[in-house]
C-alpha positions in Angstrom: 27.3 -20.8 11.6 28.0 -19.0 8.4 31.4 -17.2 8.7 30.2 -14.4 6.5 27.6 -13.4 9.1 30.4 -13.0 11.7 32.3 -10.8 9.3 29.2 -8.7 8.8 28.9 -8.1 12.5 32.5 -7.2 13.0 32.3 -4.8 10.0 29.2 -3.1 11.3 30.9 -2.1 14.5 33.6 -0.2 12.7 31.1 2.2 11.1 29.4 5.2 12.7 25.8 4.9 13.9 24.5 6.6 10.8 25.7 3.6 8.7 24.4 1.0 11.2 21.0 2.6 11.4 19.6 1.2 8.1 20.6 -2.3 9.2 19.0 -1.8 12.7 15.8 -0.2 11.4 15.1 -3.3 9.3 13.9 -4.9 12.5 13.3 -2.0 14.8 10.2 0.2 14.4 12.0 3.5 15.2 12.9 5.7 18.1 9.4 6.8 19.1 6.1 5.2 20.2 4.4 6.7 17.1 6.8 4.7 15.0 5.7 1.5 16.7 2.0 2.4 16.5 2.3 3.0 12.7 4.1 -0.3 12.2 1.7 -2.3 14.3 -1.2 -0.8 12.4 0.4 -2.1 9.2 0.9 -5.5 10.7 -2.7 -5.7 11.9 -3.9 -4.8 8.4 -2.1 -7.9 7.3 -3.8 -10.1 9.9 -0.8 -10.2 12.2 -0.7 -9.4 15.9 2.2 -7.7 17.6 4.0 -7.4 20.9 5.6 -4.0 21.5 8.9 -3.7 23.5 10.5 -0.4 24.7 14.2 -0.9 24.2 16.5 -0.7 27.2 17.7 -3.1 29.9 20.2 -3.4 32.7 19.4 0.0 34.1 21.6 1.3 36.9 19.5 3.8 38.8 16.0 3.8 40.3 15.2 6.9 38.3 15.8 5.0 35.1 13.7 2.1 36.2 10.8 4.3 37.1 11.1 6.0 33.7 11.0 2.5 32.1 7.8 1.8 34.0 6.2 5.0 32.8 7.3 4.3 29.2 5.7 0.8 29.4 2.5 2.3 30.7 2.4 4.7 27.8 2.7 1.8 25.4 -0.4 0.2 26.9 -2.3 3.5 26.8 -1.4 3.9 23.1 -2.4 0.4 22.3 -5.8 1.0 23.7 -6.2 4.5 22.2 -5.1 3.3 18.7 -7.1 0.1 19.0 -4.2 -2.1 18.1 -4.1 -5.9 18.2 -1.0 -5.9 20.4 0.4 -6.5 23.8 3.5 -5.5 25.8 6.8 -7.3 26.3 9.2 -6.2 29.1 12.6 -7.1 30.5 12.9 -7.1 34.3 16.4 -5.6 34.4 14.9 -2.5 32.7 12.6 -2.2 35.8 15.4 -2.5 38.4 15.8 -6.3 38.9 19.5 -5.9 39.4 18.9 -3.0 41.9 16.3 -4.6 44.1 13.8 -7.4 43.4 11.0 -5.8 45.5 11.6 -2.5 43.9 11.4 -4.1 40.4 8.2 -6.0 41.4 6.5 -2.7 42.4 7.5 -1.0 39.2 6.2 -3.9 37.1 3.0 -4.2 39.2 1.9 -0.7 38.1 2.3 -1.8 34.5 0.4 -5.1 35.1 -2.4 -3.1 36.7 -2.7 -0.8 33.7 -2.7 -3.8 31.3 -5.3 -5.5 33.4 -7.5 -2.4 33.3 -7.4 -2.6 29.5 -7.8 -6.3 29.3 -4.3 -6.5 27.9 -1.4 -8.8 28.4 2.3 -8.4 29.5 5.0 -10.8 28.5 7.9 -11.0 30.9 10.9 -11.6 28.6 13.8 -13.8 29.6 17.4 -12.5 29.8 20.7 -14.1 30.4 21.2 -16.9 32.9 22.0 -14.6 35.8 18.4 -13.5 35.9 16.5 -16.8 35.1 15.6 -17.8 38.6 14.6 -14.3 39.6 12.5 -13.8 36.4 10.6 -17.0 37.0 10.1 -16.2 40.7 8.7 -12.8 39.8 6.4 -14.3 37.2 5.1 -16.8 39.8 4.6 -14.0 42.3 2.4 -12.1 39.9 0.4 -15.2 39.1 -0.1 -15.8 42.8 -1.3 -12.2 43.2 -4.0 -12.8 40.7 -2.4 -11.4 37.5 -3.5 -13.9 34.9 -2.7 -11.4 32.2 1.0 -12.2 32.1 3.3 -14.8 30.6 6.9 -15.7 30.6 9.6 -16.9 28.2 11.5 -20.2 28.2 14.8 -20.7 26.3 15.1 -24.2 24.8 18.9 -24.2 24.9 19.0 -23.9 28.7 19.6 -27.3 30.3 17.3 -26.3 33.2 14.3 -25.5 30.9 12.7 -28.9 31.1 12.4 -28.8 34.9 11.2 -25.2 34.7 8.5 -26.1 32.3 7.3 -29.0 34.5 6.6 -26.4 37.2 5.0 -23.9 34.7 2.7 -26.5 33.2 1.1 -27.0 36.6 0.2 -23.3 36.5 -1.1 -23.5 32.9 1.4 -20.7 32.2 1.4 -18.7 28.9 4.9 -19.4 27.6 6.8 -18.0 24.7 9.2 -20.8 23.7 12.4 -19.6 21.8 15.8 -21.2 21.2 17.7 -18.7 23.3 20.1 -16.0 22.1 22.4 -15.1 25.0 26.0 -16.5 25.0 26.1 -19.0 27.9 28.7 -21.5 29.1 28.3 -25.1 28.0 27.6 -26.4 31.5 24.2 -24.6 31.6 23.3 -24.3 27.9 23.2 -26.7 24.9 25.5 -25.6 22.1 24.8 -27.9 19.1 22.2 -26.9 16.5 20.6 -30.3 16.4 20.5 -30.8 20.1 18.9 -27.4 20.6 16.3 -28.2 17.9 15.6 -31.6 19.5 15.1 -30.0 22.9 12.9 -27.3 21.5 10.6 -29.9 20.0 10.5 -31.9 23.2 9.7 -28.8 25.3 7.1 -27.7 22.8 5.3 -31.0 22.9 5.4 -31.0 26.7 3.7 -27.5 26.7 1.1 -28.3 24.1 0.2 -31.6 25.7 0.1 -29.9 29.1 -2.6 -27.5 27.7 -0.4 -24.4 28.0 -0.9 -21.5 25.7 2.3 -21.4 23.7 4.0 -18.7 21.6 6.1 -20.7 19.1 8.9 -18.3 18.6 11.2 -19.3 15.8 12.4 -18.5 12.3 13.6 -22.1 11.8 11.8 -24.1 9.1 12.6 -27.3 10.8 11.0 -26.2 14.0 8.0 -24.7 12.3 7.4 -28.0 10.4 7.7 -29.9 13.7 5.2 -27.5 15.3 2.8 -28.1 12.4 3.1 -31.9 13.0 2.4 -31.4 16.7 -0.6 -29.1 16.1 -2.0 -31.7 13.7 -1.4 -34.7 16.0 -3.0 -33.0 18.9 -5.9 -31.6 16.8 -5.3 -28.1 18.3 -7.6 -25.2 17.6 -5.9 -22.1 16.1 -6.9 -20.2 19.2 -4.7 -22.5 21.4 -1.3 -21.4 20.0 0.4 -18.8 17.9 3.6 -18.4 16.0 5.9 -15.5 16.9 8.7 -13.9 14.9 11.0 -10.8 15.0 10.0 -7.9 12.9 12.2 -7.7 9.8 13.4 -11.3 9.9 12.1 -13.8 7.3 9.1 -11.8 6.3 8.4 -14.3 3.5 8.0 -17.1 6.0 5.9 -14.9 8.2 3.5 -14.2 5.4 3.4 -17.9 4.5 2.4 -18.9 8.0 -0.4 -16.3 8.1 -1.6 -17.3 4.6 -2.0 -20.9 5.9 -4.4 -19.7 8.5 -2.2 -19.7 11.6 -2.1 -16.9 14.2 1.2 -15.0 14.2 2.6 -12.3 16.4 5.4 -10.0 15.4 7.9 -8.7 18.0 8.1 -4.9 17.5 10.9 -3.1 19.5 11.4 0.6 19.5 13.2 3.3 21.4 16.3 5.5 21.7 18.5 2.6 22.8 18.3 1.0 19.3 22.1 1.1 18.7 23.2 -0.8 21.8 20.3 -3.3 21.3 21.2 -3.8 17.6 24.9 -4.4 18.1 24.1 -6.9 21.0 21.6 -8.8 18.9 24.0 -8.9 15.9 26.8 -10.2 18.2 24.7 -12.8 19.9 23.0 -14.0 16.7 25.1 -13.2 13.7 22.4 -15.0 11.6 20.1 -12.0 12.2 22.7 -9.7 10.8 22.9 -12.0 7.8 19.2 -11.9 7.3 19.2 -8.1 7.5 22.2 -7.6 5.2 20.6 -10.0 2.6 17.3 -8.0 2.8 19.2 -4.8 2.1 21.0 -6.2 -0.9 17.8 -7.6 -2.3 15.8 -4.5 -1.6 13.2 -6.5 0.4 
């Protein structure tokens, strides 16, 4: 890890929101749905897809959870109205997972039903290890209820991920595979860069060989090249996978992947909770802060 990135993160927290905002808005669409729509329209014009996320998680009241459900439904309405090539990403703690799992399921179910009516898709994001089992159980419950318009996320640094994937392959699940960003203890999460990379490639090959639809979510050249090798070896059609990246991170690499003819989806977060989200992301992955700071200095 580059020590300078950690210094950048510590420095950002000493400044007021007004100073942090330019850093945050390098990878956040803005505070309002209209900001996300405008950004996605621009991405679509560049042959890129998007997944939109309303910022906010770990809500404490049922009122907040219900409001999150309505905000997610609004995103789906706007995607349809604006004819965007985009889907929706959600975090279950935003819908009340830590309040009551059944209550959370009911909130998300309303969103799933709206998405299904539009022929759209909802990605259930993964959060820290305290929610992993509940998140996977909720996903499986939706699939059992006939909601095929949903997928889940697996984090390659989690030691349990291989066994989780074996179950998900049987369901032909749609999976977004990422390295993992939450700070976890060593007994449940891999820590070394190389061992995380190796596990990512292993899990990716399991998924691709298992005929699962995979979102290859990474900004790591090593992993992208490994994915290229797997795609070539398995003679996959471009409709059978897609690459996924965060908005504002390594846009040069993003453009290169698209120029080479691969499908790519950009994660587009927006909302009033941008500050808390940004600081958390910078803390958990100082490299992101480094990317953003470099982009500001270079004016890109």
